[in-house]
C-alpha positions, 0 to 999 in steps of 0.5 A, spaced: 176 030 924 182 026 927 188 030 929 195 027 929 200 030 934 206 028 937 210 031 943 216 029 940 216 036 937 219 039 943 226 037 942 226 043 937 227 050 940 230 055 936 232 061 939 235 065 933 231 070 928 234 075 924 229 081 923 232 087 919 239 086 922 236 085 929 237 079 933 230 077 936 227 070 939 224 066 934 216 066 933 217 059 931 217 056 939 214 050 942 208 054 945 205 054 938 203 047 939 200 048 945 196 053 943 194 049 937 192 043 941 188 048 945 184 050 938 183 042 937 181 041 944 176 046 943 173 043 937 173 036 940 178 033 935 180 026 937 188 026 937 192 020 934 199 018 935 203 018 929 206 012 926 213 011 925 214 011 917 222 012 917 226 015 911 222 012 906 217 018 905 222 023 906 227 020 901 221 021 896 222 029 896 229 030 899 236 029 896 240 023 899 246 029 901 241 033 904 238 028 909 245 025 910 247 033 912 241 034 917 242 027 920 249 028 922 249 036 922 249 037 930 254 032 932 259 035 926 258 042 929 259 040 936 265 036 934 268 043 932 270 045 939 268 052 938 261 052 935 255 056 938 249 054 941 245 053 934 247 052 927 247 058 923 250 059 916 255 064 915 256 062 907 250 062 902 253 059 896 249 061 890 252 054 887 255 057 880 260 052 878 261 050 885 263 044 889 259 040 894 263 042 900 265 036 905 266 041 911 260 042 916 260 049 915 260 049 908 255 044 908 251 048 913 251 054 908 250 049 902 243 047 905 241 053 908 236 058 904 237 063 909 238 064 917 231 063 919 232 055 920 237 054 926 239 047 927 239 045 935 241 038 938 233 036 937 232 039 930 233 033 926 228 028 931 223 033 931 223 034 924 223 027 922 217 026 927 213 032 923 214 028 917 211 022 921 205 026 923 204 028 916 204 021 913 200 018 918 195 023 916 195 022 909 195 014 910 189 015 914 185 019 908 188 013 904 185 008 909 178 012 908 178 018 913 174 024 909 179 029 912 185 029 917 189 034 920 197 034 922 199 038 927 206 039 924 212 042 928 217 045 925 213 047 919 215 045 912 213 049 906 219 053 905 224 047 905 226 045 898 229 038 896 236 040 899 235 047 903 232 049 909 229 056 910 224 060 913 223 055 920 223 049 915 227 043 914 223 037 911 217 039 907 211 036 911 206 038 905 210 035 900 211 029 903 204 028 905 202 029 897 208 024 895 205 019 900 198 020 897 201 019 890 201 012 891 194 012 891 192 018 886 194 020 879 194 027 881 194 031 887 194 038 889 197 042 894 193 049 896 198 053 901 194 058 905 200 061 909 201 068 909 208 066 906 209 063 899 210 056 899 217 057 895 220 050 897 214 046 895 213 050 889 221 048 887 220 041 889 214 040 884 216 046 879 217 041 873 212 035 875 205 035 872 202 030 877 202 035 883 199 042 882 201 047 887 197 053 888 199 058 893 195 064 896 200 069 900 202 076 901 205 080 895 212 078 895 214 084 893 214 087 900 214 080 904 218 074 905 220 070 901 221 076 896 224 072 890 219 067 889 211 067 889 210 071 883 204 070 878 208 069 872 211 063 876 207 057 872 212 051 872 217 049 867 218 043 862 213 037 864 210 042 870 209 048 866 202 050 868 201 046 874 204 052 879 199 057 880 201 063 885 196 068 887 199 074 891 195 079 895 196 086 897 199 087 904 193 088 909 188 084 904 182 082 909 176 076 908 173 078 902 179 079 898 182 072 901 175 068 899 175 071 892 182 068 891 180 062 894 175 062 888 180 063 883 184 057 886 178 052 886 176 053 879 184 052 877 184 046 882 177 043 879 180 043 872 186 039 874 181 034 876 186 031 882 184 025 887 186 028 893 188 035 896 193 037 901 192 044 905 198 047 907 195 050 913 198 057 915 194 061 920 199 067 919 194 070 914 190 073 921 189 080 922 193 079 929 199 075 927 205 078 929 208 079 922 202 082 919 202 081 912 194 080 911 188 081 915 183 075 915 179 075 921 177 069 925 170 068 922 174 069 915 178 063 917 171 059 918 169 061 911 176 059 908 174 052 911 168 052 908 171 054 901 176 048 902 170 043 904 166 045 897 172 042 893 169 036 895 176 032 895 179 027 900 183 032 904 189 033 909 191 039 913 198 040 914 200 045 919 205 050 917 205 057 919 201 061 925 205 064 930 205 066 937 198 070 938 192 070 943 188 068 937 192 062 934 188 056 937 181 060 935 183 061 928 185 053 928 178 051 931 175 056 926 178 053 920 176 046 921 169 047 924 168 051 917 170 045 913 166 040 917 160 045 917 160 045 909 162 038 908 
């Protein structure tokens, strides 16, 4: 399996992370990519540089106002003269009878779901590069590759059409799926991150052509708390094309594979032409946020279960934070996929 990667991700190096009222260094660091690259090297995967696709694929998913905000944000922020080293919103309008703001502080709050996506000088460039990585991987599958892996950083599945959040700015998995839709009538996104892919769900919630499936730690006690419940099934034309499978905190390999079987049956009923895997490796028993307890051999089983779905597949990297086992878990899930293919 070929892997798409660019060093341009390094321009995004966030520092701020608010955890239960305590400010800490974020776990979404450039070092994550180094550990993932080690996992790719151990799996003997060929690295491919991305093609630059420009704004088109991003504009299929994100609103013009949001893309304009992200592209202009840092210059407008620094022009204030008394701003901090990162952009972190201090207002979060709920948009009831609200007017879209013109001031950069207002725009920052409008386009932020939480405080976990600080914007720095290089965030926009890195986020754009990540979408090029995802679209390149999707294009390779459209051109005949059976499966590809996209090492995207920053991740994307918490990003809505017009809101950043949860370390995410542009929704790489959604953008890859929209690109695949140029060839396939129906596409599935299967999110195996420990956190619910709330941004992805929001983007496609009323659409019948992209089926969103998410296996994640129960949001009753885990981020994002207010999305990711089993009763959320889509709306309007998209009713029935969203499936959430929340798992009890601490669920291990066997429980996770049972959830994968539920997901597989649902995906088969949808009869898609291609599959995007929003690949979080943070379901690991060693992940610092400790939501689920999947072992390294368990990730191999997850890869095998994905392979048996028999679809052209694009793996898009989502979560999986700094731990000694991160690279090994990536090697394991891709090896499991290749073994079972």
